[in-house]
N, C-alpha and C positions, 0 to 999 in steps of 0.2 A: 916520466920514468916508465920504461917499458914493463918493468917488473910490477909496478903498481897496476897498470892496466891489465896485465895477465892475471894477477891475483884477484882483481875485481871481477873479471870474467869468471874465474873459478867460483867465487862466492855466489854468483848469480846462476851457476849451473849452465853457462853459455857454451855448450859442448863443442860446437863448430869453431868458435873463436879460440877456445882453449887449445883444441887440436892444432889449429893453424899457428898460433903463437908458441906452441910447445917446441916447433921446429927451430926456434931462435936459439942461437948458441948461448949457453950460460944463463938461460932464464932461471929465475928462482921462485920458489914457493915459500910464503911466510907460514910460521907455525900457526898463527891465528886463522889463516886461510884454511890450512889442513883441518883445524878444528871444525870450521864451518862446513867444510865438504863432508866430514863424517857425520856432523850434527844434522845436516840437511839431507843426508843419504844420497849424495851425489855420487853413486857407485861408478857410473860411466866416466866421470871426471877423474875419479881415483884411478881407475884402470889406465886411462891415458897418461897420467903422471907416472905410473909404474912402467909402462911400456916405453916411454920416452926417457926413462931414467932420471926423471926430475926428483923423485923421491926414491930413497933406497930403504927396503924393508929391513927392519931390525927389531930388537927387543923394545926400544922405545916406542916405535910405531904400533906395535901390538898393545903395549900398555895403554896407549892413547885410544886405540880402537875398542878396548874393553869398556870404555866409558860411554860408547855410543851405540854400536850396531854389530850384530852377530855376523851379518854377511861380510863385513870388513875384516872381522877376526878370522873367519874361515878362509878368506882370500889370502890373507897375510900368511897364515899357516900352511897353505897349499903352495904358494909361489915362493915364499921366503926360504932361505937357507940358514940352518943353525939358529932358529928362533926359539928362545927358551920360554916354552909354554908353562913351565913350572915356577917361574918367577911369582912370588906372592903378591906383587903389586897388580898383576893381571886380575886376580880374583878380588882384591881390595877395591880396585877402581870400578869393577862391575858392581860391587855392593854399594859403594858410595853413590853410585848413579842409578841404583835400584833396577839394574838390568837383569832380571831373574832368567831370561833365557840364556844370557852369556854365562851367568853363575852356573846354571845346569849344565851347559855345554862343557865348561871347564872342569867341573867335577866328574862328569862322565869320562873326561880324559885322564882321570886318576890324579887331579890336582889335590895336594894336601890342604885341607881346609881346617885342620886341627892344630895347626902350628902356633907357637907362642901362647901356650895355655888357652887354646880355643878363642884367640883374639877375634876371628871373623864372626863367630856366633855372638860374642859379646857386643860387637859393633853393630851387627844386624838388629839386636835388641834395642840399641840406642837410636837406630834410625826409625824403628817402629813401623816397618812394613811387615805386616802380619803374614802375607803370602810368602815372603822370603823367610821369616822366622819359622813358619810351619814346614817349609821345605827342609830346613836344616834339622828340625826335629824328626821328620820322617826318615831322613838318611842316617841319623846318628842317635842311637838309643841312650846315649849318655846325656842328651840335652832335653830339658824342659824349661818352662818359664811360668811366672805368676804375673798376671795382668791386673793392674790397679790404676784407675784414672788415666787410661791410655798410656800407661808406662808399662814396659815389659822388663821384668827382672829375670835375668837368666839364672837358671839352676843347672849346674854342670857337675856331674859326677866324676870324681878323680879317675883317670884312665886306669891306673894301676889297680884301684879297688874294684872297678868294673870288671877288669880281666879276672881277678881272683874270685869274685862273687859268681862269675859265669864260667869259671874253669877254663878260660881260654889261655892255656899255658904257653902255647907257641907264641901267641901275640904278647903275653907278659915277658917272655924271654927276649923277644925282639925289642920291646919297649925299654927294657932295663939294660940292654946290651950284655945280657948274661951269657957266659961262655957255654956253648953246647959241647958235652963230652960225647965224642963218637965212640961206638963199640964199648960202652961202659960195662964192666963186669963187677957186680956187686960183691962186696965182702960180707962174710958171715957176721951178724951182730952178736957180740959177746954176752948180751943179756938175754935175748930171746931165741938165740941160735937160728933166727930167720936171716934172709938176705938183707943186708943193710942197704938203705937207699941214700946213704951219705957218701960223698966223693972224698 
């Protein structure tokens, strides 16, 4: 089976063989082979597969790359078209595989890490990687934890309470989807004769 030999060459990083066999029409790459290419950081093999259109860059490829290596993630985002970097599985896969450099990269791209009631931080505490936990605490003032017997118990302040306590009114309005009244003209309060702040 020609595909079997091709995939074996990919798994062993045999660049010259991979390039030669990539010219064969309808040659196929197996998913487990792609996992090994990313896991072993065979970046040159990955580029051959892209150039010869043996793999097509899409959201699934990005999700897979987030499990392995930042160079693959960056390559996919640069070369690929209409790739959804904001898919929460990208960040989740990086977290599950404890790839803190990918986690930092995605969050620097303004990926939402507070979705689903702070699911990501809770999972980080379950994984018990202190470097990752401390990173989230550094970037989110609502996050804390208590450590006991190598168990990290997340302490998360409610977002709405946090906004109110810190008088972050614009953030609060956005969070609760409150309607913003443009050009509001206050009515006189009948009790104090002051301008009313009620709509």
